[in-house]
N, C-alpha and C positions, 0 to 999 in steps of 0.2 A: 365303298360308298363314295359317290361323287360329291364335289364341293357344293354345298347348299342343299343337299338332300335332307329330308326330314328324318330325324332319328327319334322315334317315340321313347325309347329307353333313356336316351340322354335327356330328353325333355322332362320326363318323369323324375329322373335323378336330380336335375337342377331345381325343379319345382319343390321337391322334398327338402332339398338343402336350403332353399330360400324361405321355406315356411317354418323352419326350426329356429328357436330363439336360444341363444347362448346365455344362460343365467349363471355361469360359473365365474362370477367376479365379485369382489368385495363391495357390498352395497352401503357400507358405512361412509358417512361424510368425514372428510379430513378436517381436523380442527387446527387452525393456524393461530399462533400467538405473536403479537408484535404490533407495530405501528405503521401507518401509512401517512406520508406527508406529501402535499402537492405544492409545487413551487409555481406560482402563476407567472413568474418571470417579469419581463419588461411589458410595457403597455403595448397595445396593438400598433400604435403609431411608431413606436421604437422598433418593433419587429418588422414592420413594413419597410422602414428606412434601411434596416440592416439587410433585408431581402433585396432591395433595390441596389445596394452597394455590391452585394455578392453577384447579382445578376449582371451588373455593368462591367465586371472584371472579366 
């Protein structure tokens, strides 16, 4: 078969493969225990000043 030739069997195989759904996975949600903390850090002005210092070096 030459490059680019139409292969009906291959097309049907790919179509069948694309239309199936794999449902063999654990559907339960994972439960996490713990805490999340956010550090807002410096003010925007302080962060911009730090950025300018880094950029100028």
